TIRO-2110 file (N, C-alpha, C; in Angstrom, 1 decimal):
// TIRO-2110
27.8, 150.4, 56.5, N, 1, A
29.2, 150.8, 56.6, CA, 1, A
30.1, 149.8, 55.8, C, 1, A
31.0, 150.4, 55.1, N, 2, A
31.9, 149.6, 54.3, CA, 2, A
33.3, 149.5, 55.0, C, 2, A
33.7, 148.3, 55.3, N, 3, A
35.0, 148.2, 56.0, CA, 3, A
36.1, 148.5, 55.0, C, 3, A
37.1, 149.3, 55.5, N, 4, A
38.3, 149.6, 54.6, CA, 4, A
39.2, 148.4, 54.6, C, 4, A
39.5, 147.9, 53.4, N, 5, A
40.5, 146.8, 53.3, CA, 5, A
41.8, 147.4, 52.8, C, 5, A
42.9, 146.7, 53.1, N, 6, A
44.2, 147.1, 52.5, CA, 6, A
44.2, 147.2, 51.0, C, 6, A
44.7, 148.3, 50.4, N, 7, A
44.7, 148.5, 49.0, CA, 7, A
45.3, 147.3, 48.2, C, 7, A
46.4, 146.8, 48.8, N, 8, A
47.0, 145.7, 48.1, CA, 8, A
46.1, 144.5, 48.0, C, 8, A
45.4, 144.2, 49.1, N, 9, A
44.5, 143.0, 49.1, CA, 9, A
43.4, 143.2, 48.1, C, 9, A
42.8, 144.4, 48.1, N, 10, A
41.7, 144.8, 47.1, CA, 10, A
42.2, 144.6, 45.7, C, 10, A
43.4, 145.2, 45.4, N, 11, A
43.9, 145.1, 44.1, CA, 11, A
44.1, 143.7, 43.7, C, 11, A
44.7, 142.9, 44.6, N, 12, A
44.9, 141.5, 44.3, CA, 12, A
43.7, 140.8, 44.0, C, 12, A
42.7, 140.9, 44.8, N, 13, A
41.4, 140.2, 44.6, CA, 13, A
40.8, 140.7, 43.3, C, 13, A
40.8, 142.0, 43.1, N, 14, A
40.1, 142.5, 41.9, CA, 14, A
40.8, 142.0, 40.6, C, 14, A
42.1, 142.0, 40.6, N, 15, A
42.9, 141.5, 39.5, CA, 15, A
42.7, 140.1, 39.2, C, 15, A
42.6, 139.3, 40.3, N, 16, A
42.4, 137.8, 40.2, CA, 16, A
41.0, 137.6, 39.5, C, 16, A
40.0, 138.2, 40.1, N, 17, A
38.6, 138.0, 39.6, CA, 17, A
38.6, 138.5, 38.1, C, 17, A
39.1, 139.7, 37.9, N, 18, A
39.1, 140.2, 36.5, CA, 18, A
39.8, 139.3, 35.5, C, 18, A
40.9, 138.7, 36.0, N, 19, A
41.7, 137.8, 35.1, CA, 19, A
40.9, 136.6, 34.8, C, 19, A
40.2, 136.0, 35.8, N, 20, A
39.4, 134.8, 35.6, CA, 20, A
38.2, 135.1, 34.7, C, 20, A
37.6, 136.3, 34.9, N, 21, A
36.5, 136.7, 34.1, CA, 21, A
36.9, 136.8, 32.6, C, 21, A
38.1, 137.5, 32.4, N, 22, A
38.5, 137.8, 31.0, CA, 22, A
38.9, 136.4, 30.4, C, 22, A
39.5, 135.5, 31.1, N, 23, A
39.8, 134.2, 30.6, CA, 23, A
38.6, 133.5, 30.2, C, 23, A
37.6, 133.5, 31.1, N, 24, A
36.3, 132.8, 30.8, CA, 24, A
35.6, 133.4, 29.6, C, 24, A
35.5, 134.7, 29.5, N, 25, A
34.8, 135.3, 28.4, CA, 25, A
35.6, 135.2, 27.1, C, 25, A
36.9, 135.2, 27.2, N, 26, A
37.7, 135.0, 26.1, CA, 26, A
37.5, 133.6, 25.4, C, 26, A
37.4, 132.6, 26.3, N, 27, A
37.1, 131.2, 25.8, CA, 27, A
35.7, 131.2, 25.2, C, 27, A
34.8, 131.8, 25.9, N, 28, A
33.4, 131.8, 25.5, CA, 28, A
33.2, 132.5, 24.1, C, 28, A
33.9, 133.7, 24.0, N, 29, A
33.7, 134.4, 22.7, CA, 29, A
34.4, 133.6, 21.6, C, 29, A
35.5, 133.0, 21.9, N, 30, A
36.2, 132.2, 20.9, CA, 30, A
35.3, 131.0, 20.4, C, 30, A
34.6, 130.4, 21.3, N, 31, A
33.7, 129.3, 21.0, CA, 31, A
32.5, 129.9, 20.2, C, 31, A
32.0, 131.0, 20.6, N, 32, A
30.9, 131.6, 19.9, CA, 32, A
31.3, 132.0, 18.5, C, 32, A
32.4, 132.6, 18.3, N, 33, A
32.9, 133.0, 17.0, CA, 33, A
33.0, 131.8, 16.1, C, 33, A
33.6, 130.7, 16.6, N, 34, A
33.7, 129.5, 15.9, CA, 34, A
32.3, 129.0, 15.5, C, 34, A
31.4, 129.0, 16.4, N, 35, A
30.1, 128.5, 16.2, CA, 35, A
29.4, 129.3, 15.1, C, 35, A
29.4, 130.6, 15.3, N, 36, A
28.7, 131.5, 14.3, CA, 36, A
29.3, 131.5, 12.9, C, 36, A
30.6, 131.4, 12.9, N, 37, A
31.2, 131.4, 11.5, CA, 37, A
30.9, 130.1, 10.8, C, 37, A
30.7, 129.0, 11.5, N, 38, A
30.3, 127.7, 10.9, CA, 38, A
28.8, 127.8, 10.5, C, 38, A
28.0, 128.4, 11.3, N, 39, A
26.6, 128.4, 11.1, CA, 39, A
26.0, 129.7, 10.7, C, 39, A
26.7, 130.4, 9.9, N, 40, A
26.3, 131.8, 9.5, CA, 40, A
25.2, 131.6, 8.5, C, 40, A
24.1, 132.3, 8.8, N, 41, A
23.0, 132.4, 7.8, CA, 41, A
22.9, 133.8, 7.2, C, 41, A
22.6, 133.9, 6.0, N, 42, A
22.4, 135.2, 5.4, CA, 42, A
20.9, 135.5, 5.4, C, 42, A
20.6, 136.7, 6.0, N, 43, A
19.2, 137.0, 6.1, CA, 43, A
18.8, 138.0, 5.0, C, 43, A
END
């Protein structure tokens, strides 16, 4: 059984988690892009 939580609470938690995930992946992809552009090999 899933307990019903207040919609506001769910939305808040979801948005917070989503925001942190986006921030983390944004940083990660920026680092990756930087890395790959420096170390690009032509195959």
